[in-house]
N, C-alpha and C positions, 0 to 999 in steps of 0.2 A: 504494500500500500504506500502511495506517495504521501509523505508527510508535509513537505514544502517544496516549492519550485520557483525558479527564476526563468523568465523567457525573454530573450533578446534585450537584456538589461544594458543600459548605457549610463555611466556615471563618471564624474570627474571632479576635479578641483579647479577653481577659477573657471577658465574657459577651455581647459584641456581635459579630454576624456582619458581616463586610465582603465576603465572597463567598458568594452565596446562590443555589444551584441552577444553577451555571455548568457548561456542557458544551462541550467543545472537543476537536477532533481535529487532530493534527499528522501530516502525510503525509511519507513518506520522500522526501528529495531536493528538498523545496520550500523556498523563501525566504518565510517567513511573518512578517508584521508584526502587532504588537499595539499598538493605539493606544487612547487614552482621555484624558479630562480628568484633572487632578490629583485624587487621592482615589479613583480607580476601581480600586485594588488591583492594578495591573499587575505590580509586583514580587512581590507575594504570589502571584499566579497562576503566575508563573515558578517560584517556590520550591516550590509544590505540584507542578508538573510535574517538577521536579528531585528530588522526594522529600525536600526539606529541611524541609517542613512536612507534617504529617499532617492530612488533612481531618477535620472533625467527622463528616461523613457524606458519602455518595457514594463513587465509585470512581475511582482513578487507575491506569491499566494501561499497561504497556510491552510492545510486541509483540516478543518476543525473536527471532522468525523473521525480522523485518526486518533484523536484524544478522547473519544467517547463522550463528547459533549462537555468535558471538563476543561478548565482553564489550563493552558500549557504551563508547565513549571520548567524553566530553563536555568541550568547551572552553567555559568560562564567563567572561564579562567583565561585571563589575558597573558600575553608573554611578559608583561611587566607586573604581574600580580604580586610578586615577591619583593617588590622594591620598598621594603620597610627599612628605615635607617636604624642605627644602633640604639637610638633613644626612644623607639616606639614602645609605649608602656604596657600594652596588653599582653596577657599570657596566651599560650596556644589554645587552651580550652575555652577561654573567653572569646577569642576571635571566631572559633568554630561555632560556639553557641549562638553568636550573632546571626549566623545563617538561618536559625530557626525563627527569627523574629517575624519575617513576612507572613508566616503561616499561623502565628499565634493569635492575632487579632488584638484589639485594643483592651488593655488592662488584664489580659490573660497571662498567667504565670506558666513557666515551663514546668512540665510534669515528668513522670517517670519515662514516658514514651520519648519525649524530646531528649532526655539525658541518655537513654539507650541509643538513640540515633547519633548523638555526639560521640559516644564511646565507639560505636561501630564504625563511624566514618574515620575516626582517628586510627583505629586498629587497622582498617583497610589500607591506609597509607603508611603504616609503620611508625606513627607518631604518638601513640597513647602513652608510652613511657616518658615522653618529653612534654606532657600536657601542661605541667606547671612552669615550664621554661618561658621566659619572656621572648616575644617574637624577635626583638632586636638582637638577641643573643644567638640566634640560629644562623646556620649557613644558608646560602642562597637556595640550594636544593631542598633543604628542610623547610624553608619558608614556602617554596612552591608547593610542596606536599601538603602543608597546612591549608593553603588556598584551595587545593583540590578537595581536601576534606570538608572545607566550608561549603563548597558547591555540592558535594555529595549529601550533606546533612539536610539539604532541602528536599531530598527524595525527588530529584528531577526526572522528567520523562525525556528530556533532551539535555545533552551535555555538549557545550561548545568550547573547544580547547584551542587556543591560539598559541602554538609552540609551547606547550605546557611543561616540557622537560628542561627548560632553562636552568642551568646550575646543577643538574642531577648527574650522577655518575652512571655508567653503563648499566649496572645492576638495577638501580632505581628506575631508570628509563624503561627497561624491559619489564619490570614489575608493574609500572603504570600501564603499559600496553596490555599486559595480561588482565589487569583489573578492568580496564575499559572493554576488553573483549568479553569478560565475564558479565559486565553490566548489560551489554548489548544482547548476548546470547541467552542469559538466564533471567534477566529482569526486563527485557524489552526496551531498554533505554536506547534512544538514538544518539549516537556519538559522532560528532563532526570535529575532526582534528586537523589543524594546520601543522605540518611538520617538515623539517629539512632532512630527517633521518629515515628515509624510506627503506634504506638497506636494513635498518633495525626493526622498523615498525611494520614493514610490508606484509610479513607473514601473519600478522594479527588482524589485518584489515579485510573487510569484505570487498571494498571497492576503492580505487584510487582515481581521483580527478586531478589532472595536471593543468595548471595555468601556464599558457605560453604567450610570449609577446610577438606580435607581428612587427614587420619592419616599420609600420606606421605607428608603433608604440601602443597599439590597443592590445587587449588581452582576450584570448579565446581559451576554450577548455578541450581537453581530450580525457578519456577515462579508460580504465581497465579493471577487470574483476581480480580479486586476490583471494586465494584460498586461506582463510583465517585459521590459525592455530588457536588452541583453547587453553585457558588457565583461570584460576579463581583466587589466587593469593598474591599479596604484595610481599615478596620474600626479600628481606633486608639482611645485610651482612652484620 
């Protein structure tokens, strides 16, 4: 089932188009990778899909039937999500708890279910043991994993990841791909991930869309299917 789609989208900055005639479909419950060289507007395409940018022309459609009539819950992790400085005061568990706020409603306190989700999301990214650590004391890769946990605690039906492995070592990157593969395969979460590491991530993906630049500097897409491997644990050293 098609979850969302872009058809002949054109978008740019000032008077210069950077996305020109791009069409893309995202299918429910798939782990989709978006790759491309620097300057191929990968982040811009994600923002258009999220509705953060309005295309100059073309259409962007969300299939509400794919969500069973419920409001979509989107977990988003940007490539700069971990850019907390050393003076950032919050602790790991506090930042992840803040991801529950949107679903709590006015004046409602967190209960046992919310706390269970917080612990589960931190365990999935291997950060439960560091839950009392201040964010500013963590390494870049650890901060990124906390941001992923904050997205997971929302129980999203869509995960949008813009180069989420920034600062991670090889083992942690592979663990993330396994976790997202598990979310798609066993929980029906649609995962869209921009990555530069296709040689690492490719075996976990269902499909790969490549953004390519024309000589006219506009961007087009090509795609291939990928036979995804399976896994369900974040294995840390």
